[in-house]
C-alpha positions as YAML, in Angstrom:
chain: A
units: angstrom
residues:
- id: 1
  name: MET
  ca: [32.41, 47.33, -30.64]
- id: 2
  name: GLU
  ca: [32.06, 50.95, -29.48]
- id: 3
  name: LEU
  ca: [30.85, 51.19, -25.91]
- id: 4
  name: GLU
  ca: [28.47, 53.96, -26.99]
- id: 5
  name: GLU
  ca: [26.50, 51.49, -29.12]
- id: 6
  name: GLU
  ca: [23.58, 49.60, -27.65]
- id: 7
  name: MET
  ca: [25.05, 46.47, -26.06]
- id: 8
  name: SER
  ca: [23.15, 43.19, -26.26]
- id: 9
  name: THR
  ca: [22.96, 40.83, -23.31]
- id: 10
  name: ALA
  ca: [25.67, 38.70, -24.91]
- id: 11
  name: ASP
  ca: [27.91, 41.77, -25.34]
- id: 12
  name: VAL
  ca: [27.42, 42.77, -21.71]
- id: 13
  name: VAL
  ca: [28.21, 39.28, -20.40]
- id: 14
  name: LEU
  ca: [31.29, 39.05, -22.63]
- id: 15
  name: LEU
  ca: [32.65, 42.42, -21.54]
- id: 16
  name: MET
  ca: [31.96, 41.82, -17.87]
- id: 17
  name: SER
  ca: [33.58, 38.40, -17.99]
- id: 18
  name: SER
  ca: [36.71, 39.76, -19.69]
- id: 19
  name: VAL
  ca: [37.51, 42.56, -17.21]
- id: 20
  name: PRO
  ca: [39.36, 40.45, -14.57]
- id: 21
  name: GLU
  ca: [41.57, 38.81, -17.20]
- id: 22
  name: ARG
  ca: [42.29, 42.07, -18.99]
- id: 23
  name: THR
  ca: [43.13, 43.70, -15.66]
- id: 24
  name: SER
  ca: [45.39, 40.82, -14.68]
- id: 25
  name: ASP
  ca: [47.18, 40.91, -18.04]
- id: 26
  name: LEU
  ca: [47.95, 44.62, -17.52]
- id: 27
  name: VAL
  ca: [49.16, 44.53, -13.91]
- id: 28
  name: TYR
  ca: [50.56, 41.05, -13.09]
- id: 29
  name: TRP
  ca: [54.14, 42.35, -13.37]
- id: 30
  name: LEU
  ca: [53.78, 45.30, -11.00]
- id: 31
  name: ASP
  ca: [55.66, 45.37, -7.71]
- id: 32
  name: GLU
  ca: [54.49, 47.11, -4.49]
- id: 33
  name: ALA
  ca: [56.24, 50.42, -5.34]
- id: 34
  name: ARG
  ca: [54.57, 50.60, -8.74]
- id: 35
  name: LEU
  ca: [51.17, 49.72, -7.29]
- id: 36
  name: ARG
  ca: [51.51, 52.64, -4.84]
- id: 37
  name: TYR
  ca: [53.02, 55.14, -7.34]
- id: 38
  name: ARG
  ca: [50.86, 58.21, -7.85]
- id: 39
  name: HIS
  ca: [51.41, 60.17, -11.04]
- id: 40
  name: GLY
  ca: [50.04, 63.32, -9.41]
- id: 41
  name: PRO
  ca: [47.58, 64.49, -6.75]
- id: 42
  name: ALA
  ca: [44.53, 64.00, -9.00]
- id: 43
  name: PHE
  ca: [45.53, 60.53, -10.15]
- id: 44
  name: PRO
  ca: [44.66, 57.26, -8.43]
- id: 45
  name: THR
  ca: [47.31, 54.65, -7.78]
- id: 46
  name: LEU
  ca: [47.17, 51.42, -9.73]
- id: 47
  name: GLY
  ca: [46.66, 49.56, -6.50]
- id: 48
  name: GLY
  ca: [43.75, 51.85, -5.65]
- id: 49
  name: LEU
  ca: [42.15, 51.19, -9.04]
- id: 50
  name: ILE
  ca: [42.51, 47.45, -8.61]
- id: 51
  name: ALA
  ca: [41.04, 47.65, -5.09]
- id: 52
  name: HIS
  ca: [38.17, 49.71, -6.53]
- id: 53
  name: LEU
  ca: [37.41, 47.09, -9.21]
- id: 54
  name: VAL
  ca: [37.53, 44.22, -6.70]
- id: 55
  name: ASP
  ca: [35.25, 46.08, -4.25]
- id: 56
  name: SER
  ca: [32.85, 47.05, -7.02]
- id: 57
  name: ALA
  ca: [32.69, 43.49, -8.39]
- id: 58
  name: ALA
  ca: [31.44, 42.15, -5.02]
- id: 59
  name: LYS
  ca: [28.89, 44.97, -4.68]
- id: 60
  name: VAL
  ca: [27.60, 44.53, -8.22]
- id: 61
  name: ASP
  ca: [27.30, 40.77, -7.67]
- id: 62
  name: ALA
  ca: [25.30, 41.36, -4.48]
- id: 63
  name: LEU
  ca: [23.04, 43.90, -6.18]
- id: 64
  name: LEU
  ca: [22.27, 41.55, -9.09]
- id: 65
  name: ARG
  ca: [21.71, 38.58, -6.79]
- id: 66
  name: HIS
  ca: [19.38, 40.49, -4.49]
- id: 67
  name: ALA
  ca: [17.41, 41.90, -7.45]
- id: 68
  name: HIS
  ca: [17.19, 38.54, -9.20]
- id: 69
  name: LEU
  ca: [16.89, 36.01, -6.39]
- id: 70
  name: ASP
  ca: [15.26, 38.09, -3.64]
- id: 71
  name: GLY
  ca: [13.14, 40.34, -5.85]
- id: 72
  name: GLN
  ca: [14.66, 43.48, -4.33]
- id: 73
  name: LYS
  ca: [13.23, 46.54, -6.09]
- id: 74
  name: ASN
  ca: [15.39, 49.32, -4.62]
- id: 75
  name: ALA
  ca: [19.15, 49.47, -5.08]
- id: 76
  name: ASP
  ca: [21.81, 52.14, -4.99]
- id: 77
  name: VAL
  ca: [23.24, 51.24, -8.37]
- id: 78
  name: ARG
  ca: [25.82, 54.03, -8.49]
- id: 79
  name: ALA
  ca: [27.21, 53.14, -5.07]
- id: 80
  name: SER
  ca: [27.63, 49.55, -6.19]
- id: 81
  name: ILE
  ca: [29.26, 50.38, -9.51]
- id: 82
  name: ASP
  ca: [31.45, 53.19, -8.23]
- id: 83
  name: PRO
  ca: [31.98, 52.69, -4.46]
- id: 84
  name: GLY
  ca: [34.83, 55.18, -4.24]
- id: 85
  name: HIS
  ca: [38.48, 55.44, -5.13]
- id: 86
  name: ASP
  ca: [39.97, 56.21, -1.71]
- id: 87
  name: GLN
  ca: [40.90, 52.66, -0.80]
- id: 88
  name: ASP
  ca: [44.32, 51.09, -1.11]
- id: 89
  name: LEU
  ca: [45.16, 47.55, -2.08]
- id: 90
  name: THR
  ca: [45.38, 45.92, 1.37]
- id: 91
  name: ARG
  ca: [46.29, 42.40, 0.22]
- id: 92
  name: SER
  ca: [48.65, 40.92, -2.29]
- id: 93
  name: LEU
  ca: [48.06, 41.74, -5.94]
- id: 94
  name: GLN
  ca: [47.70, 38.05, -6.78]
- id: 95
  name: GLU
  ca: [45.11, 37.48, -4.07]
- id: 96
  name: ALA
  ca: [43.08, 40.56, -5.17]
- id: 97
  name: LEU
  ca: [43.12, 39.48, -8.83]
- id: 98
  name: GLU
  ca: [42.07, 35.92, -7.95]
- id: 99
  name: ASP
  ca: [39.22, 37.25, -5.78]
- id: 100
  name: PHE
  ca: [38.12, 39.59, -8.60]
- id: 101
  name: ALA
  ca: [38.06, 36.68, -11.09]
- id: 102
  name: ARG
  ca: [36.19, 34.37, -8.65]
- id: 103
  name: VAL
  ca: [33.50, 36.93, -7.85]
- id: 104
  name: ARG
  ca: [33.05, 37.84, -11.51]
- id: 105
  name: ARG
  ca: [32.71, 34.16, -12.50]
- id: 106
  name: ARG
  ca: [29.85, 33.88, -10.01]
- id: 107
  name: THR
  ca: [28.18, 36.95, -11.51]
- id: 108
  name: VAL
  ca: [28.60, 35.75, -15.07]
- id: 109
  name: ASP
  ca: [27.28, 32.29, -14.15]
- id: 110
  name: LEU
  ca: [24.17, 34.00, -12.77]
- id: 111
  name: LEU
  ca: [23.73, 36.14, -15.91]
- id: 112
  name: HIS
  ca: [24.11, 33.17, -18.26]
- id: 113
  name: GLY
  ca: [20.90, 31.67, -16.93]
- id: 114
  name: TRP
  ca: [18.79, 34.80, -17.45]
- id: 115
  name: GLY
  ca: [15.96, 35.07, -19.96]
- id: 116
  name: LYS
  ca: [14.25, 38.17, -21.29]
- id: 117
  name: ALA
  ca: [12.15, 38.64, -18.13]
- id: 118
  name: GLU
  ca: [15.19, 38.74, -15.85]
- id: 119
  name: TRP
  ca: [17.08, 41.19, -18.06]
- id: 120
  name: GLU
  ca: [14.03, 43.47, -18.18]
- id: 121
  name: ARG
  ca: [13.41, 43.37, -14.40]
- id: 122
  name: THR
  ca: [13.68, 46.89, -13.02]
- id: 123
  name: VAL
  ca: [15.28, 48.29, -9.90]
- id: 124
  name: SER
  ca: [14.79, 51.78, -8.58]
- id: 125
  name: ASP
  ca: [17.93, 53.79, -7.91]
- id: 126
  name: PRO
  ca: [17.54, 56.84, -5.63]
- id: 127
  name: ARG
  ca: [19.64, 58.98, -7.97]
- id: 128
  name: GLY
  ca: [19.12, 57.30, -11.37]
- id: 129
  name: GLY
  ca: [15.46, 56.33, -11.27]
- id: 130
  name: ASP
  ca: [14.14, 53.07, -12.61]
- id: 131
  name: MET
  ca: [16.45, 50.97, -14.77]
- id: 132
  name: THR
  ca: [16.45, 47.43, -16.07]
- id: 133
  name: LEU
  ca: [19.06, 44.93, -14.98]
- id: 134
  name: LEU
  ca: [20.36, 45.03, -18.55]
- id: 135
  name: GLU
  ca: [20.89, 48.79, -18.20]
- id: 136
  name: VAL
  ca: [22.65, 48.20, -14.88]
- id: 137
  name: CYS
  ca: [24.97, 45.67, -16.50]
- id: 138
  name: ARG
  ca: [25.63, 48.05, -19.41]
- id: 139
  name: LEU
  ca: [26.67, 50.74, -16.88]
- id: 140
  name: VAL
  ca: [28.94, 48.22, -15.15]
- id: 141
  name: ALA
  ca: [30.57, 47.16, -18.41]
- id: 142
  name: ARG
  ca: [31.18, 50.75, -19.55]
- id: 143
  name: HIS
  ca: [32.51, 51.78, -16.17]
- id: 144
  name: GLU
  ca: [34.87, 48.83, -15.84]
- id: 145
  name: MET
  ca: [36.17, 49.10, -19.40]
- id: 146
  name: GLY
  ca: [36.95, 52.75, -18.63]
- id: 147
  name: HIS
  ca: [39.02, 51.58, -15.68]
- id: 148
  name: VAL
  ca: [40.79, 48.99, -17.81]
- id: 149
  name: ALA
  ca: [41.82, 51.80, -20.18]
- id: 150
  name: GLN
  ca: [42.87, 53.93, -17.21]
- id: 151
  name: ILE
  ca: [45.01, 51.06, -15.81]
- id: 152
  name: ARG
  ca: [46.58, 50.55, -19.25]
- id: 153
  name: ASN
  ca: [47.42, 54.25, -19.54]
- id: 154
  name: LEU
  ca: [48.75, 54.67, -16.00]
- id: 155
  name: SER
  ca: [50.91, 51.52, -16.19]
- id: 156
  name: ALA
  ca: [52.36, 52.66, -19.52]
- id: 157
  name: LEU
  ca: [53.45, 55.91, -17.90]
- id: 158
  name: LEU
  ca: [55.17, 54.45, -14.85]
- id: 159
  name: PRO
  ca: [58.70, 55.78, -14.42]
- id: 160
  name: GLU
  ca: [61.51, 53.42, -15.18]
- id: 161
  name: PRO
  ca: [63.28, 52.04, -12.11]
- id: 162
  name: GLN
  ca: [66.58, 53.77, -11.57]
- id: 163
  name: ASP
  ca: [69.69, 51.67, -11.34]
- id: 164
  name: LEU
  ca: [72.20, 53.70, -9.34]
- id: 165
  name: GLY
  ca: [74.91, 51.11, -9.73]
- id: 166
  name: PRO
  ca: [76.51, 48.90, -7.12]
- id: 167
  name: MET
  ca: [76.75, 50.24, -3.59]
- id: 168
  name: ARG
  ca: [80.24, 51.11, -2.50]
- id: 169
  name: PRO
  ca: [81.30, 49.84, 0.89]
- id: 170
  name: ALA
  ca: [81.43, 52.56, 3.51]
- id: 171
  name: GLY
  ca: [84.87, 53.40, 4.82]
- id: 172
  name: VAL
  ca: [85.87, 54.78, 8.18]
- id: 173
  name: ASN
  ca: [83.27, 57.19, 9.56]
- id: 174
  name: GLY
  ca: [80.98, 56.47, 6.56]
- id: 175
  name: LYS
  ca: [83.46, 57.85, 4.00]
...
């Protein structure tokens, strides 16, 4: 499916539920140095992208829960979906991926119970105007799938570790 096509509720739920697993499949093998590697000044680190996805997942979950369960009408949708890329991964990769999967399971469980009225409920975003919760979830799915592609591309371009051979014992005076 092209992400430019109109996504149904089932498509949105499927894509959102697959992001943590796809992300994990792409990065499970990375060590600390690779997570912190920056391809250039304009590029995020892989650890930063993962931290961004984990942070966004919790904010999106809160937005959807408040709109659905509390009837909240105003929400900063963009700030929830794209909270910023300046954070670093401050915990282990495994812990971050497990948290991402756990939070997303909660969100998907919530979405599975929705009927037409819930999907069509609107929230007012200060920058984006009124949008339905389906439109919010479509934005989330497109945004996250873009980051999955970015993670795939950045991890494919990581430099190979350099093996400089065995270390020679230092002699007298370090020679």
